[in-house]
Every structure is written in structure tokens, then in C-alpha cells.
N, C-alpha and C positions, 0 to 999 in steps of 0.2 A: 752906620747902623749895623749892629751885630746880626749876622744872618747865618742860619744853619740849614743844611740840605738834608731832607729825609729822602733817601735814595730808594724809593719803592718803585715797583714795576707796574704799569709800563711808563709811569711818569713821576720823576722826582718833583718835590715841591719845597719851597722855602719856608722857614720859620724865622720871622723877624722879631727881635727883642730889643726894644728901645722906646724911650718916651716919644710919643707922637706916631707910633707904628700904625695906629688905626687910620691915620690920614692917608695911608697908602692903599686903601681898600680898592679904589677904582682901578689902580694899576694891575690888580690881580684878577679882574674880571676877564673872562675869555672873550676873544673877538666874536661879535655877533650875539653877545649875551642879551637876554631879554629882561623881563621884570625881575627885580631882586626882592626876595622875601626874607625879612629879618625876623628871626625867632628870638624872642627876648622876654624879659619879665618887666612889669611896670616900674619897679624901682630902678633897675638898670637903665631903662630907657629914659626915665626922668633925670637920673644923675649924669648919664654919659651919651645919650642919644645924639647930641650935637656932634660928637666925635665921628659918628657914622654918617649923619646927614650931610655934613660938609663935603666929603669926597664923593657923595652920590648926587650932588647938585646937577640937575638937568637929566637925571635918569629916573625911570619909573620904578618905584619901590613900594612895598607894602610892609607894615609892621604886624607881626603875628604875636600876640601876647599870650604867654603861658603863665599859669598861676604860680608855678614853682613848687619845690618840695619833692624830696625823694619818694614820698608816698604817692605822688601824682605822676611819676615817670612810668606810665603804664600805656598799654596799647590803646585804651580808650582816648587818651589825650593825643596820641599820635594820629588817630583817625580824625579827631576834631580839627587838628591843624591841617591835615591833608585836605579835608573838606573845604576849609577856608582858602587854601591855595587854589583848589579847583574852581571855586566860585569867584575868586578875584583875578582870574585870567592867567593862571600859571600854564606853561607849556614846557616842552622839552628844552627850550633855550633858557628857562628860568634858572636862577642861582639862589641857593639858600645861604644866608649868613647866620651862623649860630653865635649870638652875641649875649654872653652871660657866663654863668658859672658852669661847673662840671655837669650838672643835670641838663642844662640847656645844650652843652656840647654833645652829650650823649643823645638826647632826644632830637635836637636839630640835625645832627649828623645822620641819625636813623631815618628821619623824615626825608632827607635828601637821597639816602640810599634806596628808598622804597617808592618815592613818588614817581610815577611813570617809569618804574623800574630803574630809576637812578638819574638824578640831576646833580650838577656840581654843588659843592659846599665850600665856604670859606669859614674857618674857625677864627672867632674874635673873642677870646676868653677874657673875662673880667675879674675872676677870682684867682688867687694864687694856686689853688688846687687845680683849676682848669688850665692855667698857664703852664704848669709844670707836668701835668699828667693828662687829663681828659681831652684837652684840646689838640694834643700831638699824638699821632699814631694811627688814627683812622678807626679806632674801636668805637662802635655806636651801639645803642641798645636801650631796652626798657626792662623793667622789673616784672616778675610774676610774684604771686603770693608765696610760691615755693622757694624763691631765691632771687638774688640780684643779677640783673643783666643776662637773664637766661634766654631772651629773645633779642637778636641783634644782627649786625652785619659789619664786616670790615668795609669802610668807605673812606678812602684817603681824600683829604681836602685839596683844594687848589693852592691854598696857602694858609699859614697860621700867623696872625698879627697880634703880637703881645706888647702891650703898653704898660710897664710897671707903674705908671702914674695913677692908673685907675684903682690901684690897691689902697690908696689913701682914704677911699670912702668905704672900705670894707669894715664891718663890725669886727671888733678885736677877736671874738670867738672864731669867726670865719677865717680870719687871717692866720690864727694859730693852727687851725685845722689844716690849712694848706702847708704850713711849715712842717708838719709831720710827714707829708709826702716828700718834701725836699730832703728831710733827714733820712727817709727811706732810701732815696737815691744815693746818698752818701754811703750808707751802710752797704748797699749791694754792689757799688761800682766805683766809688771815689772817696778814699780817705781824706784828700784835701778838702772836698766839699763838706764832709763830716766835721773836720776840724774847724772850718769856717763857721759852721752852725754852732759849734760849742764856744769858740773863742770870741765870736762877734755877736753873741746873743743879744746884748743890750742894743746895739746899733740896728740889728735886724728887727727887733720888736719896736724900735723907735721909727722904723720905716726910713732909715737913712738911704737916700736915693742911690748912691754909688754902690753900697754894699748889697742892697736888695737887687739892683739890676745885675750885678755880678753873680749873686746867688741864683737868680732865675736863669741867667744865661748858662751857667755851669750845669744846672739841672736839665735844661732843655737840650744842651749839647749831648749829654749822656742818653737822654731819651731818644734823640734823633739817631745816634749811633746804634743803639740797640734795635730800634724799629727798622733801620736800614738793613741790618744783618738778618732780621727775622720778622718779617712783616706780619705773619699770621700766627705767631705764637706757637711755632712747632718745637722750638728749643730755647734759644737764648732769651727771647722776650719774656719767657715765663719768670725770669728773675725779678721782673717788675712787680710781681705779685707778693713780694715779701710783706707780711702783715695782713694780706688780704684774705687768706683762707679762713681764719677765725674771725677776721674783721667783717667779712661778708656775712658769716653766720650770725654775728652779733647784730648787724643791721636787720637781717630778716627776723631774728628773734624779738627785736624791739619794734617791729612793724615799720621800719624806716622813718620813724617819727621822733625818736628820742635822741639820736646822735647825729652829728655831721659825719660825712664819710671819712674825713681825715681823723676824727676822734676814734672811730671804729678801727681804722688802720693802726692808730697808735696802740690801742689795746692788742690788736693782732700782732704787732711787732713785739710787744712785751711778751706775749705768750710764746711766739716763735723763738725769741731769744732764750727764754727759759728752756724751751724744748731742745734747742740746739745744744745748750750746755748739758742738760740731763742725758741727751743721746750721745754725748762725747765728741761733738763736732766743734765746740767753741770753748775757749779758755774762760776761766772765771774772771780774769781781769777785763777781757773784751766784753764779756756779758755785763759786767758792772758799768763799763763805760757807755755801752749802748743804752742801758736802762737809765743812767743818769742823764744822758742827752735827751731822752724822751721826756723825762721829768722837767727839764729846763723849759719846755714849751707847754707844760700842763696848765691847769689840771684837766684830766679826762673827767667828764661828768659822772655822777653817781651811777653805778650799775647795780644798785640794790634790787634784789629779787631775781637777778639773772642766775640761771643754773648752768654750771660748767657742763653737766651731763647733757642738757638740752642743746648747748652750742655744738658739742662734739657729735651729737646725733644728726645735726643739720649738715655736717660735712659731706655726707654721702650724696647730697644733692648739689654740691658745688661744681662749677664748671671744670675745676681743676682735678676732679675725681675721675679717673680713667679705669675702666674695667674693675670698678669697685675699690681701687687703690687710691687712697688720699695722698696727694702730693703736697709737700710743704717746701717753701723756700726758707732755708736756714742759713744764718751767717756762720762762716767758719773763721773769719777775722773781719775787722772793720775794713770795708772795701771789697769784700768777696763773699759770695754765697754759693750754695749748691742746692740742687733740687733732690729731695729725699722722699721716698715712699716706703710703705710697709712698716711704719713705726708702730710700736706697741700702743694700743689705744689707751692703756693705763698711763703711759708717759704723756700722751696728748692731754688727757683729762687732768693730770697733775699740773701741767704747764698752764692750762686754761684757768684752773682754780687758783694757782699762785698769782697770775695776773689779776684776776678778780679781787683777790685779797689785797694786793698792792694798791689797786684803785680805791678800795674801801678805806685803806689806811692813810691815803694821801690827804 
């Protein structure tokens, strides 16, 4: 079973990537663990609950259902889940299992980080987006009306259990949204992964078991390497935000209800790629390759009515803005990016507008 170690302090943890990985859940509960609280959604529990129930046989557990949706990833929902834990007998020996997509990963992890000032969490991601991104790395949080993930904490899990087989039940749109995050990883850190995404597109979209497992494993290996080197996003880890600066602005501008996260990131990657070329960091040939690769996994939903000026105005409230300077992750070639600040706002506006125009023309 492929396993990667995220070497965070004070405790490294494993990330397992293999069919049947969820069956290892009990092995990763700490000695003396009390009641297990599974944060999930009704559809995930109906489809895959048996994969979690089987390894918990003989243990006390509770299922906490979250309605789902980015627009509900708010403090009010966190409070409601914490109240349920308190009334159902949770204590400091309890363990949270975040069993679902990226929203559940974020919310369940933050619940664990804050309940009784912190209880352990195991991430059991069931969407591609969560498997390659949200479930690994310990970032947790909820949204504010002002912006995405503005309230949260770093809370590393005991383990991350990734079973690629659960992806077979994902709606096609959800799956494609996750593929954008994998493509992001290739652009920032791995030309071989980027080439795999381009050359094996048909097998990836057909959910070929071997190719998909390899794709997820490569992406997770990179995420584990980056997080191990920079747990709290002080330097290297910021490269994982390629496409997220304008992507988060787009999500906030649309009220978190119009796009999936990966779709917003795809738009952000388009804009950042144009920005990198216009600012002189990226060649025209690499720009065109990256844009073609994004198109391979499209389409991005209609962005009619979205103003580039409004998106750029929102950047001042992004977490990646420091001392009023907006930071962008820009590709310099396929497999390498750099973090740039102080770009002319007119360039950013032009790049955002070009990306909007491309989505409209697709």
C-alpha cells in the first residue's frame, strides 16, 4: 500500500493511497481513544458508510451529518456540530473523522482543532479535490462573507486514508474539478505529473484504476514533500496557492454557490498564467501548453456577469495579501513557479479579463 510521510512537528503522520485504505481506520486511532465522531454528509454516508463502519466494529461512534456546500462552511455550522459532540458524550479522548470532500475536510478538521481546545482528527477524503489537497496538510477553516477560509487553524491529522475507489461514485463535474487541482500540482512542482495529465487524459476521465491511483499518489507525494518542508506556509508551501488568489476572489464574488472550488482554481490558473506571461516570467509556448491542459478538463461554468474589476478589488482581503501587497504564484516554466508581489494592478486586471473572455468563448 503506497504510503507517504508528512514530516510535521512534533509528530509525523502517514498518508495511505490505495484501494481499501479506509479499512485501516482503526489502526490509526490512538491508544485509549474514546468515542469516534464521524463528520460527513448524507450522500457520502449512504454511498460509503460501510467502509468506515466495518473497521469501527466494536467501538463507540457517532455520525454527525453536515448539509454540505461551500456556502454552509461557516462558524454557525461549526458551532452546531460542536454542540452535537458535547451532547453526545465527547471528551478529550474523542477522535474526529472527517469523511467527505474538501468542505468536510476543512470543517471537520477545524472542529477537531477547536473542540475542547483540540482533539485528534483522521482525514478520510472521498473526493479527488480532498484527496490531493484539502485532506493533506492540516489546513482547516471556515468562510466569512468577506472571503474564503479567513477563520481557521493548522491542525495536522493522525493519518490520511485515501481510497481511489470511492471516486467512482463522484459526479463527473466534481471529478473534473478535482483534476484541476492535480494539474495545478504538476504546473508548480512536477513536469512528469503535468505530462501524465495531458497524455493520459482519456484514461483519467474514464477512471482507469491504475492511472488514477498513480496520479493521486504522485500528487500526494508532492503535497507531503511541500508540507513537510513548510508546515505553516511561511515560504515554500505558498506555491500550492497557484490559481487560488483570483480563484478565491471568484468564489467570494459568486457567494460560494455558483462554482466548485476546483473550477474557481481553474479560472485562477488561467488568469495567473496570463499574468505570468504579461509580466515577463513565462514563455509564450509554456503559457499555451498550460492553457491547453486546463481546457482538456473543462469546461469552466459560465462566468457571465462577473466583473474583472470586482475580482481584483477583492484581492486586498485575501489571506495571501501581506502589508497591502498582493502575492501571486506565477509559473516560470512547467514544473516551477515563483511568488511575486507588487505587480501593476493594470496587468492583473488585464489577465483577469482575458481569463473571463476565454471562459465566455469556450
